[in-house]
C-alpha positions as CSV (number, residue, x, y, z in Angstrom):
1,M,-8.4,-11.7,1.9
2,L,-7.6,-7.8,1.7
3,R,-4.5,-8.7,-0.9
4,L,-6.8,-10.4,-3.1
5,L,-9.5,-7.3,-3.1
6,E,-6.3,-5.2,-3.2
7,T,-4.8,-7.0,-6.8
8,A,-8.9,-7.6,-7.9
9,C,-8.5,-3.7,-8.4
10,A,-5.1,-3.4,-9.5
11,I,-6.0,-5.6,-12.4
12,A,-9.3,-3.9,-13.3
13,A,-7.6,-0.3,-13.1
14,I,-4.8,-2.1,-15.7
15,L,-7.4,-3.3,-17.7
16,L,-9.7,-0.6,-18.3
17,A,-7.1,1.7,-18.8
18,A,-5.1,-0.3,-21.5
19,L,-9.5,-0.8,-23.0
20,L,-9.5,2.9,-23.0
21,V,-5.7,3.6,-24.6
22,L,-5.7,0.4,-27.2
23,A,-9.0,-0.4,-27.9
24,T,-10.6,2.9,-29.1
25,D,-9.8,4.9,-31.9
26,H,-9.1,8.3,-31.6
27,A,-12.5,9.2,-33.3
28,T,-14.6,6.9,-31.4
29,L,-13.0,8.3,-27.8
30,L,-14.0,12.0,-29.1
31,A,-17.5,11.0,-30.4
32,T,-18.0,9.6,-27.0
33,Y,-16.8,12.2,-25.1
34,H,-18.6,15.1,-27.4
35,N,-21.5,12.3,-26.0
36,G,-20.9,12.3,-22.2
37,A,-20.3,8.8,-22.0
38,L,-16.9,9.2,-21.2
39,T,-17.8,10.5,-17.9
40,R,-18.8,6.8,-16.9
41,A,-16.4,5.1,-17.6
42,L,-13.4,7.6,-16.0
43,T,-15.8,7.6,-12.8
44,L,-15.6,3.7,-12.8
45,L,-11.2,4.3,-13.5
46,T,-11.3,6.6,-10.5
47,A,-13.6,4.6,-8.3
48,V,-11.4,1.3,-9.1
49,C,-8.2,3.3,-8.6
50,A,-9.0,4.9,-5.7
51,A,-10.3,1.3,-4.5
52,W,-6.7,-0.1,-4.9
53,L,-4.6,2.8,-3.1
54,L,-6.9,2.3,0.1
55,L,-6.6,-0.9,-0.1
56,R,-2.8,-1.0,-0.3
57,R,-2.7,2.0,2.7
58,K,-5.1,-0.6,4.8
59,R,-3.1,-3.3,3.9
60,T,0.8,-2.3,4.5
61,G,-0.4,0.6,6.9
62,R,2.2,2.9,5.2
63,P,1.2,6.3,3.0
64,V,0.7,6.0,-0.3
65,P,3.4,7.1,-2.7
66,A,2.9,10.6,-4.5
67,C,3.9,8.5,-7.9
68,L,0.5,6.7,-7.2
69,A,-1.4,10.0,-5.5
70,V,-0.6,12.1,-8.1
71,P,-2.1,10.3,-11.2
72,L,-5.1,9.7,-9.0
73,L,-5.8,13.2,-8.3
74,V,-5.0,14.1,-11.9
75,L,-7.8,11.0,-13.1
76,G,-10.3,12.6,-10.5
77,A,-9.9,16.0,-11.3
78,C,-10.3,15.5,-14.8
79,T,-13.5,13.0,-14.4
80,L,-15.6,16.1,-12.4
81,T,-14.6,18.2,-15.0
82,L,-16.1,15.9,-17.3
83,A,-19.1,14.9,-15.0
84,A,-19.8,18.7,-14.6
85,R,-19.5,19.4,-18.4
86,T,-22.3,16.7,-18.8
87,L,-25.3,18.9,-16.4
């Protein structure tokens, strides 16, 4: 069951990141950023990525590799910065 949840989180994270990068043009992304609507999308992406890494750690019992933890921390910092700017 954990493996299925881990796979679902991984697929959701990849799809969300691909949609943010590939499906939006620069002007739309900039307008979304200025409206404050980008914060919700980044919060969702951060939560899905964190769930994926936590499920992976629980399943394998090994620590999360730095190549996966560092981007998650950067994404979390960006999300918190955007959330603070919209308040």
